[in-house]
N, C-alpha and C positions, 0 to 999 in steps of 0.2 A: 222540752228539756231545758230546765233553768240551769245556767252555767255561771260559775264564778272563776274568773281568771286572776292569777296572782303572779306578778313579776317582782324582781328586786328593785327595778327602777324602769324608766323609759329612755335610758341612755342609748346612743347610737350603737347598735350591736345586733348580731344575727339572731340571738335568742329572743330579744325584744321585738324585732321585726316579725319573726315567725309567729309569736304569740298574738301580736296585733292582727296579723293576717288571719289567723284562725278565728279570733273573736269577730272580726269584720265579716268574714265569709259565713260563719255559723249564724250570726245575727241575720244576715241576708237570707238565710234558709229558714228563718222563722223561730230560731231558738233565742229566748231572752238571755243576753250575755252581759254580765256585770264584770267590771274590771277594777282591780286594786293594784297599786304599786307601792313598795315599801319605803324607798328613799326618794327624796324630792329632786329627781332629775327628769324633767318632762320633755326632753329633747324630741321625742317622737310622738308627743301627745296629739298633734294635729292629724296624724295618720289614723287615729282611732275613731272610727265612724260607726254609728248605729248601736253603740253600747247602751243598755238600759240605764246604767249608772257608771260613773268613773270617779275614783277618789284616790288621792295620795295619802298614805298613812303617816308620812312625815317622821320616819324613824331618824333619830339623831345619833344613835349608836347601833352596834351590831344587834343586840337584843334590847329593844326599846319597849318597856312595859306599856307605855301609853299607846304606842302603835299597835301592839298586840291586842290591847283592849278594844281599840277601834275595829280591828279585824273580827274579834269575837262578836261585838255588837252587830257588825255587818252580816256575819253568818246567821245570827239569830233572826235578823230582820228579813234577809233574802230567802233563807232556807233552800240553798241550792240543791239540785239533784246530783250534781257532780262538781267537785272543785278541781281545777286544772292549774298546777304549779309549774313554772318554768325554772328549772335548775334547782340545786340543793337549798340555796338560801330561802327561796320562796316556799319550797317544800317544808323547811324547818318551821317557818311561821304558820303555814297552813295546817301542819300536823298539830302544833300546839293549840291553835285556835279551834280546830275541830274537837279536840278532846275537852277543852275548857267550855265550849259553847253548848255541848250536848247534841249538836247537829249530827245526824247520822248520814252524812253524805260520803260517798266513796271519793278517794283522792287519786287522781291521775297525775303523774310527774313526767314532764318531757325534759329529757336530759340532753344537753347540747355539747358537752365538753368531753374530750378524750384524755387530755393530759393536764395534770395539776402542776402549776409552774413554780410554786413556792412551798417552803416547809410549812408555813401557816395553812395553806390549802390542804396539805396532806394531814395535818393535825385535825383540821375541821372534818375531814372525811371519816376519821375514827368515830366521831359521834354522829355524823350524818348517816352512816351505814345502817344503824337500827331504824332510822326513819324511812330509809328506802325499803327495808324489809317489811315494814308495816303498811306501806302504800299499797293501794289496790291494783294499780297498774303502772308500770314503768315503760315509757316509750323512748327507744333509742332512734337516732336519725340515720344510722347505717349499720350494716352487719359487722364491720370492723370494730366499731365502737362497742357494740353489744359484746363481742368476744373479749375485747380488752377488759371491760368492767366485770363481766361474769367471772373471769379468772381471778378477779380481786374481791370477790364476794359482794358485789353491788348488784342487787336484784330486788324485785318486789314480789308480791304474791302472784302476779302474772306479768309477762314481759312480751313486747313485740317491737318490730322495726317498722317505722314509717319514714320513707325517704322525704327529705325536704322537696318542695315543689315550687314552681314559679308560674305566674299568670302568663300563659303563652299569647294572650291577646294584648296584654300590656307590654310585654317584652317582644314586640315585633321589630324585625330588622327595618331600618330606615331606608330611604331611597338614596341612590347615588348622588343626587343633587343635595340632599340634606347632609350627607357625609362630606361633600366637597365644601359646603358652606361652613360647617363647624371646623373642619381642618383649616380652612382659610382664616377664620377668626382666631384660631390658636397659633397661626404662623407655621402650619405644617404644610410642606409641599406634597404634591401627589406622589412623588417618587419616594418619599420618606417611608421607612418601615417602622410603624408606630406600635410599640409594645405598651399595653395598658396594665395598670394595677389599681384595683378599686378596693381600698381598705383603709381603716383608721391607721394613722402613722404611729404604730406601737412596735416595740422591739420584736415581739414574736411574729409579726407579719413579714419581717426581713426585707424591707425595701432596699436596704444597703446591698444585698446580693444582686438585685436587679440593676442597681447603678453600676456595680462592678462588671456585670455581664454586658451592659450597654457599652462600656468603654472597650471591652474586648471585641465586641462585634464591630465597632467602628474601626478598630485597628485592623480587622479583617477586610475592611473596605465596604462593609454593609452600612447603608445610610440609616442606621437605627436611631430612633428617638424614643424616649420614655414619657408616657403621659400618666402621672400619678394622680388619681382621682380621690381626693380626701384631704385630710389634715390631721394634726395631732402632735404629741410631744416629741416625736423623733424628727420633726421637720428640720430643725437646725442641723442635726447630725447628717441627715440625708443631703441637704444642700452643701454642707461642708465637704462631704465625701465626693460629690459631683465636681466641686471646684478643684479638689486635690487631684482628681483624675483627668481634669481638663475637659469635662463634658457638661459643665453647668448650663451651657446654652442648649443642650439637648435633653435636659430633664425639665419637664413642664409640670407644675403643680397647680391643680385647679382650686384647691380649698374644698370645704364641705359643699356638697351640692344636694338640693332636695330631689332633683331628677338627674340621675347619672346616665340615663339612656343615650342622650346625644354624644356624651363624651366616650362611653364604651363603644358606641357606633362608629366613632371616628378612628378607632384603633384597628390594627390589622390582626392582632392576636392579644391574648390576655395571659399574664403570668401570675401564678400564686406560689410564692416562695417560702411560705411558713415552715419553720423548722420543726415545730412540735404541735401546734395548736389548732390546725384546721380539722374539723370533724367531718362535715359534709357541707361544703362552701356554697352559700347562696350566691355569692358574687361569681363563682365559677359557673353555676347553672344559668345565671342571668346572661353572662357573656356567651355561653353556648346557645341560648335562645336567640341572641342577636347575631348568630352565625359567626361567632369568633372561636377558632380553635384555642384550646386552653393548654398551657404548659404548667403542670401542677407538680409540686413536690410530693414524694411518696409518703404522705402522712394521712392518718384518718381513713376516710372512705374514698380516697383519690382513685383507686383501682376500680371501684364500683361506679364511678362517674365518668372517667376519661378512658377511652379505648385507644391505645397507641396506634398511630398511623391511620386512625379513622376519625376521631373527634379531637385529637390533640396528642400530647406527649406527657409521660410521667418521668421525673428524674429523681435520683436519690437526694433526700434532703441535705442541703449544704454542699452538694457537688457542683462547684462552679463550672467545671468543664462540660458536664452533662447538660446543664442549663443553657450554656452558650451554644452547644451543638444543636439542641432542640430548637432554640430560637432561630439559629442560622438556617436550619432546614425550612422553617416557615417563612423565610424571606422569599421563597419561591411563590409567586402570586397564584398560579393555577392550582398548586397543591393546597395552599391554605384556603382557597375558595371552595375546593371540593370538601376538605375537612370541615370547614365552617358550615356548609350545607348539611353534612352528616351530623354535626353537633346539634343543629336545630331539630333535625328529625329525632335524635335520641331524647331530647328534652320533651318533645311532644309525645313520644311513645312511653317514656318511663318516669318523667319527673315533672308532670304538669301539676299546677296548683289544684285543679279540679280533683284529680285522683287523690292527692294528699288530703284535701278537706273531706272527701268522701270516706277515706279510711279513718280519720279522726272522728267524724260524725258517727260512723258505725261502732267504733270501740267505746265512745262515750255513751251512746245509746244502750249498749250492752251493759255498761256499768250502772246506768240509771235504772235499767230494767231489773238487774239483780237486786238493787237497793229496794225497788218497789216490791219485789217478791218477798224480800226479807221482812219489810215492814208489815206486809199482809199476814205473814206467818206469825210475827210477834203480836199483832193485834188479835188474831184468832186465838192464840195461846192465852192472851190476857183475858179474853172474853169467856173462856172456858175455865 
C-alpha cells in the first residue's frame, strides 16, 4: 500500500507528531510512505524515519500556486494508493492536487481540532466544509469531537473514530533512582508536590491558571511546585504572573525538550488546563503511561480519557476552585500512586500506539482496496 502523507508543516504540535508516528509505524510494517509538508517549519523533521521520500512544498502564502504545482507533480510521480491529510489546510491542498493531477487515489483526512479560535478560522470552515464532504474518509480522534462536528455539518463520505495512542514501550515509567536524580538536578525536594504541564506556552493551553492554582495550594500549606515543560510566546506573561503571586521560585520552566520523559517522570501529577482547544491530548496519554494521574479540564474527549477517582480528575474549564481541590486531593501520596498505576493500565488496555496504528492500517487498506476494485471495473468497462 503506497501512502502519501501531507501536513501543513512540521511545527511542534500534536497533529504533526501524530502524523509522523503513523508514517513511521506504517513504513515499518512494509508500506511505502511518502511525506510532504506545505510550509517550511521543519521542527520535527528529525523524528521522521523510514519515509520513502520527504519534501517541503515551501508555500509562502495560504494558497501558493507553486507549492500546489509541486504537490501535483508529486502525486503524478508517486501515484499513491491513498492520500492521508492531517487537518483542513492539508486536506485543502490534497483535494486540489488530486483533482488537478488526475490521480484516482482516495483521500483520508485526520481531524485533530474541536474548537475554532478565531473568526478567520470559522470563515475558512465555510469553504472547507465541501472539501470534507468530498473526502473518502474522515477520522476523528474521539467520540466527543465527532459529535461536535457532525452537528455542524462536518463529515465525509464515511467517518470513524480512532483514539490517539502512545507507544507503551517508549513511555515506560522510570525507576525511583532516575526520578530522584532528575528532581535533584531541578532543585526539587522529595517532599515537594510537583505538578507538571507539558505543552507549548500558548494562551489556549492556559498555563496561567496553573500558576494561580499553585499559589492557592501553597497558601493551604501544600508544598506544591510547578514544572512547566516547554516554551513559547506566553512565557513572559507566565513568569510575570508567578512573580506577582510570590511563587516565582516555585515555577520551573524547562524550555523545549526533545525527550520530555525524564521531566514528566519527575512530576507527581500532570495538569491540562486548556479552556477550549484540547481534543484528545497526547500529553495526557503520555503522562498516564508514565503512571501520572491527570487533572484535565472538561473539554474535548477528557471524559473518554480520564476516569475520576481512578486515573485522575476532570474539572470544569476555567473553574479555579475545582482545579485546586483536585490537585490538593492528589497531594496524598498513596492515593496518587494507586491512581497512577490505574492510569498506566488504562493506556495499555485502550490507548496503545499499536492498537491505533492497526486501526489506521485497516481503514487505509480498505480505502486502497475500494480504489483497486473501482479501477478494475473501469478498465473492464473500457475494454468492452
